[in-house]
C-alpha positions in Angstrom: 0.0 -0.1 -0.1 1.2 3.6 -0.5 2.6 6.2 1.8 0.9 9.6 1.5 1.2 13.0 3.3 -0.3 16.4 3.3 0.6 19.7 5.2 -1.9 22.1 6.7 -0.8 25.7 7.6 -2.8 26.1 10.8 -1.6 29.8 11.3 -3.4 30.8 8.1 -6.1 28.0 7.9 -5.1 26.8 4.6 -3.1 23.9 2.8 0.7 24.5 2.8 1.4 24.8 -0.9 5.0 24.5 -2.4 6.6 23.0 0.6 9.5 20.7 0.1 9.1 17.1 1.4 11.9 14.5 1.5 11.3 10.8 2.3 14.1 8.6 3.8 14.3 4.9 4.7 16.2 4.5 8.0 18.5 1.6 8.5 18.0 -0.9 11.3 20.0 1.2 13.8 18.1 4.4 12.9 21.5 6.1 12.4 21.9 6.0 8.6 19.3 6.7 5.9 18.6 6.6 2.2 16.8 9.2 0.3 13.8 7.6 -1.4 11.8 10.5 -2.7 11.7 14.4 -3.0 8.5 16.2 -3.8 6.7 19.6 -3.2 3.2 20.0 -2.0 0.5 21.2 -4.4 -2.2 23.8 -3.8 -4.1 21.3 -1.7 -1.0 20.8 0.5 -0.6 17.3 -0.8 2.1 15.7 -3.1 0.9 14.9 -6.7 1.7 11.3 -6.2 2.2 9.1 -3.2 5.6 9.4 -1.5 6.1 5.7 -1.9 3.9 3.2 -3.8 5.0 0.0 -1.9 6.0 0.1 1.8 8.3 -2.3 3.5 8.4 -3.1 7.1 10.9 -0.8 8.9 11.5 2.9 9.9 11.1 5.9 7.7 11.5 9.6 8.0 9.7 12.4 6.2 11.6 15.7 6.4 9.4 18.8 6.0 11.0 22.1 5.0 8.9 24.3 7.2 11.4 27.1 7.6 11.6 27.4 3.8 7.8 27.5 3.5 7.3 30.2 6.1 10.4 32.2 4.8 8.3 33.2 1.8 6.1 35.3 4.2 7.1 39.0 4.6 7.1 38.9 8.5 9.2 35.7 8.8 11.8 35.8 11.5 15.4 35.2 10.5 16.4 32.6 11.5 13.0 30.8 11.7 12.0 29.1 14.9 11.3 25.8 13.0 13.6 24.9 10.1 13.4 21.4 8.7 10.9 19.2 10.7 11.6 15.4 10.8 8.9 12.9 11.4 10.2 9.4 12.1 7.7 6.5 12.0 7.6 2.8 11.9 5.9 0.6 9.4 4.7 -2.6 11.0 2.0 -3.6 8.4 3.2 -2.8 4.8 -0.2 -4.0 3.5 -1.9 -1.0 5.2 -2.1 2.5 3.8 0.1 4.9 5.9 -0.8 8.6 5.7 1.4 11.0 7.7 -0.1 14.5 7.9 1.7 17.6 9.4 -0.2 20.4 10.9 2.2 23.4 11.2 2.5 27.1 12.2 5.7 29.1 12.4 6.0 28.1 16.1 4.7 24.5 16.4 3.7 21.3 14.6 1.9 18.1 15.2 1.4 15.0 13.4 -0.6 11.7 13.6 -1.2 8.5 11.6 -4.1 9.4 9.3 -6.2 7.2 7.1 
């Protein structure tokens, strides 16, 4: 099953468009990683295609460039409070759909396993 994501800008109440997203597969020690995919969010805050079509059991990381997204705003602090936000998660059942959303503002973020 696929891995998908979307990003919502909770400070402005809209999808976070044109935010860079990178997907990594972590090695068994969670120390090393392999870049699997790079994408940018569309106007709906989602990537145009799943980040990964077929999952394998193991650990992954999605790296969201939140600082770069908010830097486009006129009143963005330099440096930003949040830069690149990593979300590490485990896949126990590769036959399930994993959806990893990010809710973000310039000062905070949260995530959960969506459906």
